[in-house]
C-alpha positions, 0 to 999 in steps of 0.5 A: 292791486290792479291786474292787466284785465283793467287796461284795454289791449291792442294788437301788434301783428299778433302780440297783445299789448296794453294800449298805453305801455312804458317807454323806458329810455328815461330810466337811464339818465336821459332826462335827468339822473335816474335811481336804479332801485326807483326805476325797478320799482316803477317797472314793477308798479307799471306791471302791477297796474296793467302795463304789459308793454315795456320798450327798451333798447341796447342804446339806452345807457348802452346796456344799462336800461336792459339790465334794469328791466331784467332785474325788475321783471324777475318773477313777472316775465309772464306778465310782460311783452318785452321789446328792445332794439339794436342798430345804434353803435357807440362812437365816443366823442362822435354821434352814434354809429349804425350797423345792420350787418347780419353778424352784428344783428346776432351779436347784439341780440345775444348781448341783449338777452344776457343783460336782460337775463332772459331766453327770448325777446318778444319784440325785437326792433331794428332801432335805426336803419343802416343805409349801407346794408340792404334791409333784406340782409338785416331782416334776414338775420333777424328772421334767423333769430326767430328761427333760433327761438331767441326772438318772437316778433320783429319790428322796425323803428324810423323806417320809411314806407318803402323799407318797411315793405321790403322788410315785411317781404322777408319776414312779417313785421309786427310793429313799426315805431316812429315819433308821433304826437300832436307836434310831429305827425306828418311822417308817422301818418305817412308810415301808418298808411303802409303799416295799416295796409300790411296789418302791422301795428304802430307804436308811437314813441315820444307821444308827449313831445318829449314832455312839451305836451304835458304843460310842465315846461312853461318857460324857456328857463324850464328847458334843461338836460337833453331837451336843450339839444332838441330844436323844438325847445331852442330859443328860436322855436320855443315860444311858437311851440309853447303857444301850441301847447297852450291851446291843448291846455285850454281844451284839457281844462274843458275836458276835465283832464290834464294836457298829457291825458288829452294828448294821449287820448287824441293819439289813441283816437287816431285808430285802433292800430296805434299804441303809445309808449310814454316814458316817465320815472315817476309812478304819479306820472304813470298813473296820469298817463294811464288816466288818458284811457278814461278820456272820451273824445268825440269826433268833434273833439278830435277835429278841434284838437287837430285844428288847435295844433295843425299838422306841421305847425311845430317849429323846429325839426324832430331831432338835431341836424345829425339825428335827422339824417338817421330817421325816416329812411 
């Protein structure tokens, strides 16, 4: 059985995490029905194979995800950097709400700890910015969680550079996460200019383009479930994006790796500040993702991949219109 010494680690503002972690959202039925027992086994499998970075949110299954993780890490807590998020609120029949009110921050953290059955969260993110509450007030409440011993490090998700700087002035921010992949990288790379300057780690979520960059989605008929709501998969955009993926498949064949491995390796080659949290429900896919760590890319390889999928070449926005209003603000 493997242990965490076999996987390289990178720093997130003082936290040492496996360079490839596990995004756990899909374990709560987002991309198809998930089986809790299988999900718990997957998490344990990941830990046993060196993955120590688990990323969740109170919004994933509205608490379900944290409960699954809490059961899975029992007896393994010392091998895990446990990350979760707050800030999105449930509004049945409508799009999600958002809250960064200080009193809500406290309530959300205590609810997450209860679901996780843990005393402390290693990395606690504001999942979505609440533009109606000054970020100084939200992060001030998050800072109090650190002082209370309920949280160790703080993070921000989908915050624009100015808000990151303001947050960091209140309390050091260890990590910022934003969608970052070959398909969507403009906002992430603008954010990284700020995070690198401040010594903040960068966590790339959806590094495989929500599955598009794995090469598994070959025709429009392969699009189902939640993916169908995302502009990148819709009829008007599909063919253009699929053609970009085909370029990655060609290069992956030459490098004797899978498109997913090439994509993750490219991302990690962007700089030592970047870690990735691809999600999956399957051990075989987890093995494939970790295999990216064995793909060596020269500077020429990276430049060629950049040229194959130029920045801004993807058709369609990162989220549907409603979701776009809540990111990079």
